[in-house]
C-alpha positions as CSV (number, residue, x, y, z in Angstrom):
1,M,-8.8,12.9,19.8
2,E,-5.2,11.7,19.5
3,I,-4.7,8.4,17.5
4,V,-2.7,5.8,19.4
5,R,0.3,4.7,17.4
6,P,0.7,0.9,17.0
7,N,3.8,-1.0,18.1
8,L,5.4,-4.3,17.5
9,R,3.2,-6.0,20.0
10,D,0.2,-4.9,18.0
11,V,1.7,-6.3,14.8
12,L,2.2,-9.6,16.5
13,R,-1.4,-9.7,17.7
14,A,-2.5,-8.9,14.1
15,R,-0.5,-11.8,12.8
16,K,-2.4,-14.3,15.0
17,V,-5.7,-12.9,13.9
18,I,-5.1,-12.8,10.1
19,A,-3.2,-16.1,9.8
20,P,-6.3,-18.2,9.3
21,Y,-7.5,-16.1,6.5
22,L,-4.4,-15.3,4.5
23,A,-1.5,-17.5,3.3
24,R,2.0,-16.2,3.8
25,T,3.2,-14.4,0.7
26,P,6.6,-15.5,-0.8
27,L,9.9,-13.6,-0.7
28,I,11.8,-14.4,-3.8
29,R,15.2,-13.4,-5.2
30,Y,15.4,-13.5,-9.1
31,P,18.9,-13.9,-10.5
32,A,17.9,-12.2,-13.8
33,L,16.6,-9.2,-11.9
34,D,19.8,-9.0,-9.9
35,A,21.8,-9.2,-13.1
36,A,19.7,-6.4,-14.7
37,T,20.1,-4.1,-11.8
38,G,23.5,-5.1,-10.2
39,L,21.7,-5.4,-6.9
40,A,20.7,-8.1,-4.4
41,L,16.9,-7.8,-4.5
42,Y,14.2,-9.8,-2.8
43,L,10.6,-9.3,-4.0
44,K,7.9,-9.6,-1.3
45,H,4.9,-10.7,-3.4
46,E,1.9,-8.9,-2.0
47,N,0.5,-9.0,-5.5
48,H,-0.2,-12.7,-4.7
49,Q,-2.8,-11.8,-2.1
50,P,-6.4,-12.9,-2.8
51,V,-7.4,-9.3,-3.7
52,G,-4.0,-8.7,-5.4
53,A,-2.7,-6.1,-2.9
54,F,-1.2,-5.8,0.6
55,K,-4.0,-3.8,2.3
56,V,-6.1,-6.9,2.9
57,R,-4.0,-7.6,5.9
58,G,-5.0,-4.4,7.6
59,G,-8.7,-4.7,6.5
60,L,-9.0,-8.2,8.1
61,Y,-7.4,-7.1,11.4
62,L,-9.5,-4.0,11.7
63,L,-12.8,-5.7,10.9
64,S,-12.0,-8.4,13.4
65,R,-11.8,-5.8,16.1
66,L,-15.0,-3.9,15.4
67,S,-17.8,-4.1,18.0
68,D,-21.1,-5.7,17.3
69,E,-22.7,-2.3,17.2
70,E,-20.2,-1.1,14.6
71,R,-20.7,-4.2,12.4
72,A,-24.4,-3.7,12.6
73,R,-24.1,-0.1,11.3
74,G,-22.0,-1.2,8.3
75,V,-18.7,0.2,7.1
76,I,-17.8,2.8,4.5
77,A,-14.4,3.7,2.9
78,A,-13.0,5.7,0.1
79,S,-10.5,4.1,-2.2
80,T,-8.8,4.1,-5.6
81,G,-9.2,0.4,-5.4
82,N,-6.9,-1.6,-3.2
83,H,-8.1,-0.2,0.2
84,G,-11.7,-0.7,-1.0
85,Q,-11.0,-4.3,-2.0
86,S,-9.4,-4.9,1.4
87,V,-12.4,-3.6,3.2
88,A,-14.8,-5.5,0.9
89,F,-12.9,-8.8,1.4
90,A,-12.9,-8.4,5.2
91,A,-16.5,-7.3,5.4
92,N,-17.5,-10.3,3.3
93,R,-15.6,-12.6,5.7
94,F,-17.3,-11.1,8.8
95,G,-20.8,-10.6,7.3
96,V,-20.7,-6.8,7.4
97,R,-22.3,-4.4,4.9
98,A,-19.6,-2.5,3.0
99,I,-19.9,0.7,0.9
100,I,-16.9,1.9,-1.1
101,G,-16.6,5.4,-2.6
102,V,-14.3,5.6,-5.6
103,P,-13.5,8.5,-8.0
104,E,-15.0,8.7,-11.4
105,G,-12.8,6.7,-13.8
106,A,-11.6,4.3,-11.1
107,N,-9.7,1.2,-12.3
108,P,-12.6,-1.0,-13.7
109,S,-11.0,-4.2,-12.6
110,K,-10.7,-3.0,-9.0
111,V,-14.3,-1.8,-9.1
112,A,-15.5,-5.2,-10.4
113,A,-13.5,-7.0,-7.7
114,M,-15.1,-4.9,-4.9
115,R,-18.5,-5.7,-6.3
116,S,-17.8,-9.4,-6.6
117,L,-17.0,-9.4,-2.9
118,G,-20.4,-8.0,-2.1
119,A,-19.6,-4.3,-1.6
120,E,-21.7,-1.5,-2.9
121,V,-19.6,0.9,-5.0
122,I,-20.5,4.6,-5.4
123,F,-18.7,7.0,-7.7
124,H,-17.9,10.6,-6.8
125,G,-15.3,13.2,-7.7
126,A,-12.3,13.5,-10.0
127,D,-9.8,11.9,-7.6
128,F,-9.4,10.0,-4.4
129,D,-9.6,13.0,-2.1
130,Q,-12.8,14.2,-3.6
131,A,-14.3,10.7,-3.1
132,R,-12.9,10.6,0.4
133,E,-14.5,13.9,1.4
134,Y,-17.9,12.7,0.1
135,V,-17.6,9.3,1.9
136,E,-16.7,11.1,5.2
137,S,-19.9,13.2,4.8
138,L,-22.0,10.1,4.2
139,A,-20.5,8.4,7.3
140,A,-21.4,11.4,9.5
141,E,-24.9,11.7,8.0
142,R,-25.9,8.0,8.1
143,G,-23.8,6.6,11.0
144,Y,-21.6,4.1,9.1
145,R,-18.3,3.1,10.6
146,Y,-15.9,5.1,8.4
147,I,-12.6,3.3,7.7
148,H,-9.9,5.8,6.8
149,S,-7.2,4.5,4.5
150,G,-4.3,5.7,6.7
151,N,-5.4,7.0,10.1
152,E,-6.4,3.6,11.5
153,P,-3.9,2.0,14.0
154,D,-5.4,-1.5,13.3
155,L,-4.8,-1.1,9.5
156,V,-1.1,-0.2,10.2
157,A,-0.7,-3.1,12.6
158,G,-2.2,-5.5,10.1
159,V,0.1,-4.5,7.2
160,G,3.1,-4.5,9.6
161,T,3.0,-8.3,9.2
162,I,4.6,-7.9,5.8
163,A,7.9,-6.7,7.4
164,L,7.7,-9.5,10.0
165,E,7.5,-12.1,7.3
166,I,10.4,-10.5,5.3
167,L,12.8,-10.5,8.3
168,E,11.8,-14.0,9.3
169,D,12.3,-15.4,5.8
170,Q,15.6,-13.5,5.2
171,P,17.1,-12.2,8.4
172,E,20.0,-10.7,6.5
173,I,17.8,-8.1,4.9
174,D,19.2,-4.6,5.7
175,T,17.0,-2.4,3.5
176,I,13.3,-2.4,2.9
177,I,11.7,-0.2,0.1
178,V,8.0,0.4,0.4
179,P,5.6,2.4,-1.8
180,V,3.8,5.4,-0.1
181,G,0.4,6.5,-1.0
182,G,-1.2,7.2,2.4
183,G,1.8,5.7,4.1
184,S,0.3,2.8,6.1
185,G,2.7,0.3,4.6
186,A,5.8,2.3,5.0
187,S,5.0,3.4,8.5
188,A,4.2,-0.3,9.5
189,A,7.4,-1.5,8.0
190,A,9.4,1.1,9.9
191,I,7.8,0.1,13.2
192,V,8.7,-3.5,12.7
193,A,12.2,-3.0,11.2
194,K,13.3,-0.5,13.8
195,A,12.0,-2.7,16.7
196,V,14.0,-5.7,15.3
197,D,17.2,-3.8,14.4
198,P,17.5,0.0,14.3
199,S,20.2,-0.3,11.6
200,I,17.7,-1.7,9.0
201,R,17.0,1.1,6.5
202,V,13.4,1.7,5.5
203,I,12.9,3.8,2.4
204,G,9.6,5.1,1.1
205,V,8.9,5.8,-2.5
206,G,6.1,8.0,-3.9
207,A,5.0,9.3,-7.3
208,A,6.6,12.5,-8.6
209,G,3.2,13.5,-9.8
210,A,1.6,13.1,-6.4
211,P,4.2,14.4,-3.9
212,A,1.9,15.3,-0.9
213,A,3.2,12.5,1.3
214,Y,6.8,13.2,0.4
215,E,6.6,16.9,1.0
216,S,4.8,16.3,4.3
217,W,7.6,13.9,5.4
218,R,10.3,16.4,4.2
219,D,8.8,19.3,6.0
220,H,7.5,17.4,9.1
221,R,4.1,19.0,8.5
222,V,1.0,17.3,7.3
223,G,0.1,19.1,4.0
224,S,-1.6,18.7,0.7
225,T,-1.2,19.6,-3.0
226,A,-3.7,21.4,-5.2
227,T,-3.2,18.9,-8.0
228,M,-2.0,15.4,-8.6
229,Q,-1.3,13.4,-11.7
230,T,0.0,9.8,-11.9
231,F,-1.2,6.5,-13.4
232,A,-0.2,4.7,-10.1
233,E,-3.6,4.7,-8.3
234,G,-2.0,3.4,-5.1
235,L,0.2,6.5,-4.9
236,A,-2.4,9.0,-6.1
237,T,-3.2,11.2,-3.0
238,R,-3.3,14.9,-2.7
239,V,-3.5,15.0,1.1
240,A,-1.1,13.4,3.6
241,F,-2.4,11.5,6.6
242,E,-1.6,12.3,10.2
243,L,-0.9,8.8,11.8
244,P,1.4,7.4,9.1
245,Q,3.3,10.7,8.8
246,S,3.9,10.9,12.6
247,I,5.6,7.5,12.3
248,L,7.5,8.3,9.2
249,W,8.9,11.5,10.6
250,E,10.5,9.6,13.4
251,L,11.4,6.2,11.8
252,L,11.7,6.5,8.0
253,D,15.3,6.7,6.7
254,D,14.7,8.1,3.3
255,F,11.9,9.0,0.9
256,V,12.4,9.2,-2.9
257,L,10.1,10.1,-5.8
258,V,9.9,8.3,-9.1
259,S,8.3,9.3,-12.3
260,D,5.5,7.5,-14.1
261,H,8.1,6.7,-16.8
262,E,10.3,5.0,-14.2
263,M,7.4,3.0,-12.8
264,R,6.3,1.9,-16.3
265,E,9.8,0.7,-17.0
266,A,9.9,-1.1,-13.6
267,V,6.6,-2.9,-14.5
268,R,8.3,-4.0,-17.8
269,M,11.4,-5.1,-15.9
270,L,9.4,-7.2,-13.4
271,L,7.5,-8.9,-16.2
272,R,10.7,-9.5,-18.1
273,H,13.0,-10.6,-15.3
274,A,10.7,-11.9,-12.5
275,H,7.7,-13.0,-14.6
276,T,5.4,-11.1,-12.3
277,L,2.6,-8.6,-13.0
278,T,2.6,-5.4,-10.9
279,E,0.6,-2.2,-10.8
280,G,2.4,1.2,-10.8
281,A,2.6,1.4,-7.0
282,G,3.9,-2.2,-6.8
283,A,6.6,-1.5,-9.3
284,A,7.7,1.8,-7.6
285,P,10.1,0.1,-5.1
286,L,12.1,-1.4,-8.1
287,A,12.1,2.1,-9.8
288,A,13.5,3.5,-6.5
289,A,16.1,0.8,-6.3
290,V,17.3,1.5,-9.8
291,Q,17.4,5.2,-9.0
292,L,19.4,4.5,-5.7
293,A,21.5,1.7,-7.2
294,R,24.9,3.3,-6.3
295,T,23.9,3.5,-2.6
296,L,22.3,0.1,-2.5
297,T,25.2,-1.8,-3.9
298,G,26.3,-4.6,-1.5
299,R,23.1,-4.4,0.5
300,Q,20.4,-7.0,0.9
301,V,17.2,-5.2,-0.3
302,A,13.6,-6.2,0.1
303,L,11.1,-4.6,-2.3
304,V,7.5,-4.7,-1.2
305,V,5.5,-5.5,-4.4
306,S,2.4,-3.9,-2.9
307,G,-0.1,-4.9,-5.6
308,G,-0.7,-6.4,-9.0
309,N,-4.1,-4.9,-10.0
310,L,-3.1,-3.5,-13.3
311,S,-5.9,-3.1,-15.8
312,M,-5.6,-4.7,-19.3
313,E,-5.7,-1.2,-20.8
314,Q,-2.9,0.0,-18.5
315,L,-0.8,-3.1,-19.3
316,Q,-1.3,-2.7,-23.0
317,S,-0.3,1.0,-22.9
318,I,2.8,0.1,-20.9
319,L,3.9,-2.6,-23.3
320,E,3.2,-0.5,-26.3
321,T,5.4,2.4,-25.0
322,S,8.3,0.0,-24.3
323,T,11.6,1.1,-25.7
324,Q,13.1,-2.3,-25.5
């Protein structure tokens, strides 16, 4: 069955629904960060969300639209952490049973957060895609409402509210850089930005060690990679998703890859110059901006800081490897 692509009207509907549950996140420009990069950068602080990541917007909107029968069945999702927290948070608010499948070795702080919200967490597989395949089999076997992390129009519509807020708070923004794991955030930003002004550039950024989404966008063909290796859980996918990719093929202006080294340096830069904690995926837009600095000079650039769920062990490792 063909998945219906959301549009700006759907994003506006989503904003009305999620407004009572989520405060607007700030868009802040830091002079020290501008000086360090030579760019005009605005940080959209999705790391300030109650679950520490942007996906909660989509989770709330999707859960709000489930039928009574779907809510009674319970929901199940696969996640490296942030999608799972989103589903757990929304399920908690709407009184729905939630089961989240995560890979072995998942970020312990994200697992603890999901459990604290009342979700049942099950471990399976070495990476996100192995956990996802297992969760999909459980959903088919037991009748849960499966919530895919990318192929859900309501998730995309919900996270599209990020770009709405960016352009309302700073109408002069002409470039938005968004991390891409499954692609819901970047596809949503592109829907909103191009509806407001087609000249606004939307740039996706992925992990060099997990290039499935990038290669699918480049080749205009949904594909996968045999292996994947990155510390940035939010970007760690081996399989691209059909709905976000179909939007990105049409609307995304550019897509760049950054290394784990570049993301770690961006985490350090954000701590040093913006006094904010980000996970790898949340720091990836800054890493991309540094990489693209020559082409971004003179532009007004919004960076979607998608999440701040960095474990203490990850933070310690990043600080210990600093060359500064």
